[in-house]
FIDOFI-75058 format. One record per residue (C-alpha): residue number from 1; residue in one letter; y, z, x. Coordinates in steps of 0.2 Angstrom, whole numbers, always signed. Each point is the difference from the previous one (the first is absolute). Layout:
// residues N
pos  code  yy  zz  xx
NUM  A  Y  Z  X
...
This chain:
// residues 61
pos  code  yy  zz  xx
1  M  +0  +0  +0
2  I  +12  +5  +14
3  D  -6  -15  +10
4  T  +5  -11  -14
5  I  +17  +7  -2
6  M  +3  -1  +19
7  S  -5  -18  +1
8  G  +10  -4  -15
9  I  +16  +8  +8
10  V  -4  -10  +16
11  Q  -1  -16  -9
12  G  +16  +4  -10
13  V  +9  +4  +16
14  Y  -6  -16  +8
15  S  +5  -11  -15
16  I  +17  +9  +0
17  Q  +2  -5  +18
18  V  -4  -18  -4
19  F  +11  +0  -15
20  V  +15  +8  +10
21  D  -3  -14  +14
22  G  +2  -13  -13
23  M  +16  +8  -7
24  S  +18  -3  +5
25  P  +9  +15  +6
26  W  +10  +2  -16
27  W  -16  +2  -10
28  A  -7  +12  +13
29  V  +15  +11  -4
30  I  -3  +0  -18
31  G  -19  -1  +0
32  L  -5  +13  +13
33  P  +7  +15  -9
34  A  -8  -7  -16
35  I  -17  -2  +9
36  V  +1  +18  +7
37  I  +4  +7  -18
38  V  -15  -9  -8
39  L  -11  +5  +14
40  G  +6  +18  -1
41  G  -4  +0  -19
42  I  -17  -7  +3
43  V  -5  +13  +13
44  T  +7  +14  -11
45  F  -10  -7  -15
46  A  -16  -1  +11
47  A  +3  +17  +6
48  K  +1  +7  -17
49  V  -15  -9  -6
50  I  -10  +7  +15
51  D  +7  +17  -3
52  G  -6  -2  -18
53  F  -18  -4  +5
54  V  +0  +14  +13
55  A  +6  +13  -13
56  R  -13  -6  -13
57  R  -14  +2  +13
58  R  +6  +17  +5
59  Y  +1  +6  -18
60  S  -16  -8  -6
61  R  -10  +11  +12
């Protein structure tokens, strides 16, 4: 599960690098903060989901 998340993050970072290389500097100024915000939201959401699974396992014992 964690391996899947990590490989997804690595692939995401790589695709962002390719995307940024293809952008003009102007788009980088606008796009990079947006990408960071989106990534932050995804990571936060994933952490909450994982927390939920861990909590459920802990309480079910």
